[in-house]
Backbone as CSV, one residue per row, in Angstrom:
resi,resn,N_x,N_y,N_z,CA_x,CA_y,CA_z,C_x,C_y,C_z
1,UNK,120.127,-54.959,34.975,120.896,-53.808,34.770,120.303,-53.113,33.523
2,UNK,119.827,-53.815,32.584,119.404,-53.298,31.271,118.201,-52.329,31.719
3,UNK,117.266,-52.993,32.550,116.090,-52.127,32.964,116.439,-50.848,33.675
4,UNK,117.477,-50.919,34.535,117.732,-49.675,35.156,118.505,-48.553,34.309
5,UNK,119.183,-49.119,33.233,119.806,-48.154,32.340,118.632,-47.485,31.475
6,UNK,117.597,-48.295,31.016,116.504,-47.798,30.346,115.733,-46.700,31.237
7,UNK,115.536,-47.140,32.467,114.868,-46.118,33.417,115.669,-44.826,33.461
8,UNK,116.908,-44.885,33.472,117.785,-43.709,33.752,117.703,-42.808,32.366
9,UNK,117.779,-43.504,31.253,117.722,-42.788,29.941,116.380,-42.104,29.774
10,UNK,115.301,-42.901,30.106,113.935,-42.450,30.009,113.711,-41.215,30.869
11,UNK,114.167,-41.156,32.103,113.917,-40.047,32.998,114.788,-38.816,32.603
12,UNK,115.995,-39.082,32.113,116.823,-37.943,31.752,116.516,-37.373,30.411
13,UNK,116.113,-38.108,29.387,116.063,-37.607,28.103,114.571,-37.831,27.497
14,UNK,114.152,-39.029,27.418,112.809,-39.325,26.785,111.690,-38.685,27.426
15,UNK,111.726,-38.763,28.805,110.566,-38.105,29.486,111.159,-37.030,30.443
16,UNK,111.969,-36.206,29.979,112.612,-35.107,30.739,111.622,-34.330,31.503
17,UNK,111.757,-34.112,32.734,110.800,-33.586,33.528,110.452,-32.130,33.291
18,UNK,111.364,-31.422,32.681,111.214,-29.994,32.421,110.590,-29.770,30.935
19,UNK,111.317,-30.496,30.016,111.043,-30.209,28.574,110.021,-31.184,28.005
20,UNK,109.571,-32.239,28.750,108.642,-33.236,28.134,107.463,-33.210,29.093
21,UNK,107.753,-33.309,30.405,106.499,-33.430,31.282,106.169,-32.025,31.779
22,UNK,107.043,-31.048,31.468,106.705,-29.640,31.846,106.486,-29.384,33.311
23,UNK,107.403,-30.036,34.172,107.437,-29.843,35.593,108.662,-29.126,36.101
24,UNK,108.531,-28.296,37.048,109.629,-27.607,37.605,110.023,-26.320,36.758
25,UNK,109.076,-25.735,36.108,109.369,-24.542,35.121,109.748,-23.383,35.942
26,UNK,109.308,-23.222,37.117,109.696,-21.954,37.874,111.240,-21.742,38.048
27,UNK,111.871,-22.701,38.509,113.233,-22.541,38.725,113.925,-22.741,37.388
28,UNK,113.326,-23.366,36.493,113.940,-23.528,35.129,114.109,-22.129,34.486
29,UNK,113.113,-21.229,34.616,113.202,-20.000,34.094,113.894,-19.021,34.959
30,UNK,113.870,-19.253,36.270,114.302,-18.252,37.108,115.693,-18.350,37.399
31,UNK,116.487,-19.553,37.301,117.773,-19.729,37.697,118.637,-20.092,36.460
32,UNK,118.148,-19.881,35.276,118.895,-20.228,34.146,119.443,-19.081,33.331
33,UNK,119.873,-18.048,34.098,120.558,-16.970,33.486,121.931,-17.077,33.416
34,UNK,122.606,-17.822,34.371,124.054,-18.075,34.396,124.302,-19.623,34.559
35,UNK,125.225,-20.069,33.734,125.597,-21.505,33.804,126.030,-21.982,35.220
36,UNK,126.900,-21.134,35.909,127.354,-21.481,37.299,126.186,-21.709,38.228
37,UNK,125.199,-20.796,38.247,123.971,-20.777,39.058,123.116,-21.955,38.652
38,UNK,123.037,-22.240,37.401,122.196,-23.417,36.873,122.745,-24.749,37.432
39,UNK,124.146,-24.879,37.272,124.692,-26.032,37.857,124.520,-26.208,39.300
40,UNK,124.652,-25.207,40.157,124.370,-25.242,41.512,122.935,-25.632,41.867
41,UNK,121.986,-25.097,41.164,120.587,-25.341,41.437,120.406,-26.845,41.038
42,UNK,120.965,-27.314,39.855,120.877,-28.600,39.409,121.428,-29.686,40.426
43,UNK,122.585,-29.347,41.002,123.032,-30.272,42.082,122.118,-30.342,43.237
44,UNK,121.611,-29.158,43.644,120.752,-29.204,44.869,119.511,-30.071,44.565
45,UNK,118.957,-29.848,43.332,117.689,-30.600,42.942,117.998,-32.064,42.936
46,UNK,119.125,-32.457,42.359,119.475,-33.904,42.316,119.627,-34.451,43.708
47,UNK,120.236,-33.772,44.669,120.303,-34.129,46.033,118.990,-34.389,46.649
48,UNK,118.127,-33.323,46.533,116.855,-33.491,47.056,116.032,-34.488,46.466
49,UNK,115.993,-34.613,45.124,115.246,-35.547,44.517,115.549,-37.050,44.945
50,UNK,116.931,-37.457,44.982,117.371,-38.659,45.302,116.967,-38.967,46.837
51,UNK,117.290,-38.124,47.703,116.955,-38.439,49.090,115.528,-38.558,49.334
52,UNK,114.673,-37.575,48.607,113.224,-37.605,48.870,112.790,-38.815,48.209
53,UNK,113.167,-39.315,47.140,112.700,-40.438,46.568,112.834,-41.782,47.513
54,UNK,114.065,-41.805,48.104,114.376,-43.029,49.032,113.395,-42.921,50.157
55,UNK,113.199,-41.726,50.824,112.464,-41.680,52.046,110.955,-41.745,51.709
56,UNK,110.544,-41.172,50.675,109.109,-41.364,50.358,108.735,-42.826,49.915
57,UNK,109.777,-43.509,49.364,109.501,-44.964,48.892,109.343,-45.697,50.245
58,UNK,110.120,-45.455,51.252,109.930,-46.069,52.554,108.579,-45.689,53.220
59,UNK,108.330,-44.468,53.173,107.064,-43.999,53.734,105.789,-44.821,53.154
60,UNK,105.877,-44.797,51.799,104.810,-45.338,51.050,104.664,-46.878,51.263
61,UNK,105.783,-47.633,51.366,105.721,-49.089,51.445,105.605,-49.532,52.799
62,UNK,106.052,-48.778,53.841,105.948,-49.252,55.237,105.047,-48.492,56.110
63,UNK,104.457,-47.350,55.678,103.669,-46.587,56.568,102.288,-46.369,55.976
64,UNK,102.187,-45.997,54.708,100.917,-45.619,53.948,100.166,-46.720,53.413
65,UNK,100.803,-47.702,52.745,100.084,-48.785,52.052,99.798,-49.881,53.130
66,UNK,98.518,-50.268,53.101,98.043,-51.443,54.018,98.673,-52.681,53.539
67,UNK,98.920,-53.467,54.638,99.554,-54.809,54.241,100.524,-55.260,55.453
68,UNK,101.040,-56.483,55.318,101.861,-57.014,56.417,103.151,-56.146,56.660
69,UNK,103.554,-55.314,55.653,104.758,-54.591,55.910,104.419,-53.239,56.559
70,UNK,103.212,-52.946,56.821,102.800,-51.531,57.384,103.164,-51.597,58.820
71,UNK,104.152,-50.691,59.226,104.704,-50.678,60.572,103.664,-50.279,61.539
72,UNK,102.758,-49.280,61.115,101.738,-48.757,62.129,100.696,-49.815,62.316
73,UNK,100.344,-50.513,61.278,99.306,-51.515,61.305,99.752,-52.646,62.200
74,UNK,101.047,-53.074,62.150,101.528,-54.060,63.012,101.555,-53.617,64.485
75,UNK,101.813,-52.386,64.732,102.041,-51.928,66.083,100.619,-51.574,66.861
76,UNK,99.709,-51.072,66.158,98.581,-50.471,66.769,97.248,-51.191,66.390
77,UNK,97.221,-52.113,65.459,95.973,-52.790,65.051,95.947,-54.259,65.328
78,UNK,94.832,-54.778,65.664,94.789,-56.186,65.829,95.025,-56.976,64.663
79,UNK,95.482,-58.141,64.772,95.778,-59.039,63.539,94.406,-59.201,62.657
80,UNK,94.660,-59.110,61.382,93.445,-59.147,60.492,92.981,-57.880,59.930
81,UNK,93.172,-56.608,60.817,92.737,-55.470,60.372,93.878,-54.751,59.633
82,UNK,93.403,-53.831,58.654,94.388,-53.158,57.735,94.298,-51.692,58.022
83,UNK,95.267,-50.940,57.696,95.383,-49.445,57.811,95.878,-48.841,56.579
84,UNK,94.873,-48.151,55.969,95.102,-47.547,54.637,95.326,-46.031,54.789
85,UNK,96.524,-45.513,54.659,96.809,-44.067,54.935,97.253,-43.435,53.429
86,UNK,97.066,-44.121,52.447,97.570,-43.644,51.112,97.047,-42.288,50.742
87,UNK,95.896,-41.920,51.329,95.309,-40.618,51.041,96.263,-39.453,51.626
88,UNK,97.199,-39.852,52.483,98.040,-38.829,53.037,99.416,-38.670,52.255
89,UNK,99.506,-39.280,51.131,100.732,-39.345,50.392,101.345,-37.894,50.114
90,UNK,100.506,-37.079,49.552,100.945,-35.716,49.097,101.401,-34.886,50.341
91,UNK,100.643,-34.934,51.430,101.117,-34.244,52.609,102.395,-34.739,53.101
92,UNK,102.506,-36.083,53.140,103.670,-36.774,53.799,104.997,-36.422,52.807
93,UNK,104.780,-36.473,51.582,105.856,-36.255,50.693,106.361,-34.763,50.658
94,UNK,105.463,-33.897,50.801,105.824,-32.515,50.858,106.529,-32.142,52.181
95,UNK,106.121,-32.751,53.213,106.925,-32.632,54.673,108.314,-33.179,54.455
96,UNK,108.495,-34.317,53.711,109.811,-34.905,53.469,110.671,-33.803,52.597
97,UNK,110.166,-33.500,51.660,110.721,-32.547,50.628,111.179,-31.292,51.316
98,UNK,110.240,-30.699,52.116,110.488,-29.449,52.695,111.695,-29.562,53.777
99,UNK,111.712,-30.729,54.473,112.797,-30.943,55.457,114.075,-31.124,54.691
100,UNK,114.167,-31.860,53.586,115.402,-31.969,52.865,115.889,-30.659,52.231
101,UNK,114.965,-29.866,51.799,115.386,-28.561,51.228,115.881,-27.775,52.425
102,UNK,115.363,-27.712,53.541,115.848,-26.886,54.678,117.299,-27.337,54.954
103,UNK,117.554,-28.513,54.923,118.861,-29.103,55.240,119.875,-28.688,54.117
104,UNK,119.479,-28.617,52.905,120.319,-28.213,51.778,120.583,-26.744,51.826
105,UNK,119.547,-25.977,52.346,119.749,-24.499,52.401,120.684,-24.222,53.528
106,UNK,120.629,-24.939,54.575,121.665,-24.716,55.716,123.036,-25.043,55.337
107,UNK,123.180,-26.140,54.520,124.495,-26.611,54.131,125.204,-25.543,53.182
108,UNK,124.341,-25.101,52.159,124.903,-24.085,51.233,125.149,-22.708,51.899
109,UNK,124.299,-22.357,52.869,124.573,-21.240,53.670,125.882,-21.076,54.324
110,UNK,126.158,-22.286,54.760,127.386,-22.399,55.561,128.584,-22.557,54.652
111,UNK,128.520,-23.427,53.626,129.647,-23.907,52.883,129.811,-23.118,51.617
112,UNK,128.755,-22.512,50.953,128.764,-21.830,49.730,127.995,-20.568,49.680
113,UNK,128.334,-19.575,50.530,127.446,-18.463,50.681,127.166,-17.789,49.323
114,UNK,128.025,-17.708,48.385,127.882,-17.011,47.210,126.819,-17.777,46.379
115,UNK,126.910,-19.086,46.242,125.842,-19.850,45.525,124.512,-19.766,46.257
116,UNK,124.496,-19.677,47.569,123.207,-19.457,48.391,122.574,-18.152,48.000
117,UNK,123.420,-17.114,47.845,122.878,-15.851,47.537,122.372,-15.780,45.970
118,UNK,123.097,-16.465,45.216,122.806,-16.484,43.690,121.398,-17.200,43.525
119,UNK,121.133,-18.259,44.143,119.919,-19.037,44.107,118.822,-18.222,44.675
120,UNK,119.001,-17.455,45.785,118.047,-16.596,46.322,116.803,-17.452,46.693
121,UNK,115.548,-16.830,46.299,114.346,-17.402,46.735,114.105,-18.736,45.965
122,UNK,114.768,-19.064,44.976,114.478,-20.258,44.161,115.057,-21.512,44.862
123,UNK,115.872,-21.379,45.866,116.342,-22.441,46.671,115.235,-23.096,47.608
124,UNK,114.700,-22.226,48.481,113.403,-22.806,49.263,112.296,-23.123,48.434
125,UNK,112.168,-22.583,47.176,111.059,-22.980,46.353,111.216,-24.419,45.675
126,UNK,112.340,-25.065,46.034,112.403,-26.482,45.633,111.319,-27.367,46.374
127,UNK,110.993,-26.801,47.638,110.035,-27.452,48.398,108.637,-27.603,47.556
128,UNK,108.248,-26.569,46.801,107.125,-26.557,46.055,107.344,-26.938,44.552
129,UNK,108.603,-27.432,44.274,108.943,-27.720,42.950,108.165,-29.047,42.519
130,UNK,107.200,-28.925,41.508,106.405,-30.070,41.356,107.229,-31.220,40.597
131,UNK,108.450,-30.914,40.178,109.234,-31.965,39.551,109.691,-32.881,40.672
132,UNK,110.085,-32.467,41.847,110.479,-33.336,42.938,109.316,-34.223,43.446
133,UNK,108.158,-33.511,43.624,106.986,-34.190,44.009,106.574,-35.189,42.995
134,UNK,106.660,-34.853,41.812,106.311,-35.741,40.649,107.051,-36.837,40.519
135,UNK,108.403,-36.873,40.825,109.277,-37.986,40.887,108.812,-38.869,42.009
136,UNK,108.574,-38.504,43.188,108.106,-39.184,44.272,106.818,-39.999,43.968
137,UNK,105.867,-39.300,43.345,104.503,-39.849,43.091,104.716,-41.046,41.974
138,UNK,105.524,-40.591,40.918,105.648,-41.662,39.950,106.277,-42.898,40.416
139,UNK,107.356,-42.746,41.269,108.162,-43.875,41.786,107.109,-44.806,42.495
140,UNK,106.284,-44.295,43.416,105.543,-45.030,44.342,104.185,-45.397,43.822
141,UNK,103.478,-44.384,43.244,102.147,-44.687,42.907,101.861,-45.151,41.435
142,UNK,102.493,-44.446,40.376,102.294,-44.782,39.075,102.982,-45.995,38.670
143,UNK,104.416,-46.090,38.916,105.175,-47.144,38.485,105.411,-48.281,39.482
144,UNK,105.232,-47.931,40.803,105.319,-48.967,41.880,106.724,-49.545,41.882
145,UNK,107.816,-48.781,41.633,109.149,-49.237,41.497,109.548,-49.843,42.896
146,UNK,110.464,-50.782,42.775,111.237,-51.267,43.926,112.299,-50.215,44.217
147,UNK,112.991,-50.436,45.309,114.025,-49.414,45.755,115.081,-49.020,44.746
148,UNK,115.697,-49.986,44.002,116.810,-49.870,43.107,116.151,-49.004,41.923
149,UNK,115.206,-49.288,41.282,114.590,-48.429,40.161,114.212,-47.067,40.636
150,UNK,113.628,-47.009,41.898,113.317,-45.757,42.501,114.456,-44.822,42.541
151,UNK,115.552,-45.319,43.008,116.945,-44.440,43.106,117.358,-44.155,41.702
152,UNK,117.359,-44.977,40.770,117.912,-44.813,39.437,116.911,-43.731,38.654
153,UNK,115.683,-43.830,38.860,114.664,-42.857,38.239,114.814,-41.552,38.862
154,UNK,115.211,-41.430,40.172,115.436,-40.105,40.804,116.643,-39.515,40.318
155,UNK,117.684,-40.285,40.175,119.049,-39.742,39.545,118.760,-39.327,38.114
156,UNK,118.055,-40.074,37.439,117.870,-39.807,35.930,117.016,-38.439,35.829
157,UNK,116.008,-38.308,36.679,115.212,-37.187,36.639,116.010,-35.900,37.012
158,UNK,116.755,-36.062,37.979,117.656,-34.963,38.484,118.682,-34.629,37.485
159,UNK,119.296,-35.486,36.881,120.289,-35.262,35.671,119.459,-34.638,34.608
160,UNK,118.309,-35.003,34.173,117.512,-34.441,33.097,117.235,-32.976,33.415
161,UNK,116.889,-32.637,34.734,116.476,-31.365,35.084,117.802,-30.449,34.952
162,UNK,118.891,-31.009,35.451,120.178,-30.284,35.382,120.604,-30.026,34.033
163,UNK,120.450,-31.075,33.140,120.740,-30.821,31.711,120.070,-29.745,31.056
164,UNK,118.695,-29.722,31.250,117.866,-28.695,30.713,118.145,-27.344,31.162
165,UNK,118.365,-27.253,32.460,118.775,-26.035,33.133,120.018,-25.455,32.578
166,UNK,121.135,-26.315,32.383,122.450,-25.787,31.937,122.351,-25.531,30.481
167,UNK,121.683,-26.299,29.682,121.510,-25.837,28.303,120.854,-24.509,28.071
168,UNK,119.728,-24.318,28.820,119.036,-23.063,28.779,119.877,-21.971,29.290
169,UNK,120.590,-22.121,30.317,121.547,-21.027,30.853,122.628,-20.714,29.757
170,UNK,123.230,-21.797,29.197,124.107,-21.521,28.117,123.605,-20.644,26.975
171,UNK,122.317,-20.943,26.534,121.774,-20.272,25.452,121.515,-18.825,25.803
172,UNK,120.939,-18.628,27.044,120.588,-17.315,27.490,121.773,-16.401,27.632
173,UNK,122.871,-16.972,28.014,124.192,-16.172,28.161,124.618,-15.828,26.765
174,UNK,124.486,-16.660,25.795,124.784,-16.294,24.338,123.856,-15.218,23.883
175,UNK,122.676,-15.246,24.296,121.728,-14.294,23.743,121.950,-12.968,24.362
176,UNK,122.646,-12.809,25.383,123.005,-11.503,26.019,124.010,-10.782,25.161
177,UNK,124.703,-11.442,24.247,125.696,-10.818,23.370,125.116,-10.493,22.008
178,UNK,123.812,-10.707,21.816,123.157,-10.377,20.542,122.057,-9.420,20.786
179,UNK,121.614,-8.722,19.762,120.636,-7.773,19.817,119.359,-8.402,19.624
180,UNK,118.617,-8.665,20.828,117.373,-9.309,20.766,116.304,-8.186,20.642
181,UNK,115.291,-8.310,19.867,114.243,-7.354,19.628,113.629,-6.934,21.094
182,UNK,113.418,-5.740,21.249,112.927,-5.220,22.621,111.653,-5.936,22.968
183,UNK,110.806,-6.250,22.089,109.524,-6.859,22.531,109.859,-8.305,22.914
184,UNK,110.905,-8.968,22.522,111.127,-10.312,22.946,112.235,-10.301,24.075
185,UNK,112.837,-9.326,24.443,113.824,-9.200,25.469,113.334,-9.853,26.785
186,UNK,114.132,-10.658,27.498,113.796,-11.230,28.725,113.005,-12.601,28.700
187,UNK,111.952,-12.607,29.334,111.175,-13.938,29.397,110.624,-14.284,28.009
188,UNK,110.060,-13.442,27.171,109.631,-13.853,25.883,110.537,-14.785,25.106
189,UNK,111.795,-14.245,24.975,112.726,-14.961,24.177,113.089,-16.269,24.901
190,UNK,113.091,-16.258,26.305,113.302,-17.506,27.056,112.176,-18.498,26.839
191,UNK,110.909,-18.024,26.679,109.839,-18.973,26.409,110.016,-19.653,25.089
192,UNK,110.424,-18.802,24.078,110.562,-19.348,22.742,111.713,-20.315,22.762
193,UNK,112.808,-19.980,23.421,113.998,-20.894,23.403,113.554,-22.261,24.179
194,UNK,112.781,-22.189,25.225,112.338,-23.292,25.934,111.393,-24.221,24.879
195,UNK,110.548,-23.537,24.213,109.692,-24.227,23.269,110.474,-25.009,22.135
196,UNK,111.531,-24.473,21.644,112.423,-25.035,20.630,113.294,-26.112,21.336
197,UNK,113.642,-25.975,22.551,114.348,-27.145,23.203,113.371,-28.323,23.453
198,UNK,112.214,-27.963,23.815,111.135,-29.045,23.971,110.932,-29.884,22.659
199,UNK,110.875,-29.108,21.572,110.741,-29.739,20.357,111.964,-30.586,19.988
200,UNK,113.163,-30.159,20.293,114.335,-30.877,20.037,114.327,-32.192,20.951
201,UNK,113.869,-32.178,22.196,113.878,-33.245,23.060,112.795,-34.380,22.557
202,UNK,111.843,-33.929,21.728,110.882,-34.940,21.232,111.550,-35.914,20.421
203,UNK,112.810,-35.575,19.882,113.581,-36.335,19.136,114.062,-37.751,19.824
204,UNK,113.966,-37.690,21.078,114.332,-38.760,21.921,113.242,-39.713,22.219
205,UNK,111.949,-39.343,21.757,110.679,-40.040,22.140,110.699,-41.460,21.477
206,UNK,111.460,-41.606,20.394,111.403,-42.918,19.743,112.419,-44.004,20.375
207,UNK,113.310,-43.487,21.285,114.308,-44.430,21.878,113.626,-45.480,22.684
208,UNK,112.745,-45.018,23.616,112.221,-45.904,24.660,110.648,-45.628,24.780
209,UNK,109.933,-46.777,24.865,108.544,-46.673,25.023,108.242,-46.758,26.543
210,UNK,107.772,-45.664,27.197,107.540,-45.698,28.643,106.079,-45.518,28.886
């Protein structure tokens, strides 16, 4: 249990995918103008991250990696021969993520049209959100987590993404009520804010060594 808690805290704060690893910056800047929209995007990303991590973990361990647990190897190859498909991991993971994003998009279109319209083009862009792909790759290739740590790491990464997005949205809403110099209005002040937030998150770096 202690290990799972450390993985959760590490993914959400210490190694925040947006402010520390600098992944998923496109939706971070594009959907962080309103808190409501930021929360909606965060929930969608958490959903996709968790499901994608579970599915890609299964694909990695039972389809791509050679060994006795490789389903294709057992079905199509004689005993003693191995099948190494690990080079297909990126293509396979993107196909999984794209399918899950499509399901999320259809769900929001039917059940929450206003949020679907607010997210706009950034919702299908979750498919190419490197944070989602990064979580899947870290779980299977870098850390080689089992299923439980994979799930916890995905939840932590999604919560960290949502936290960064909501904090950024809250700051940008406050900035709208102040006179920002014209040269810094818009994305320039957003970049400066993100940099300051990233520096603040460095304060968590001493909590856990990952």
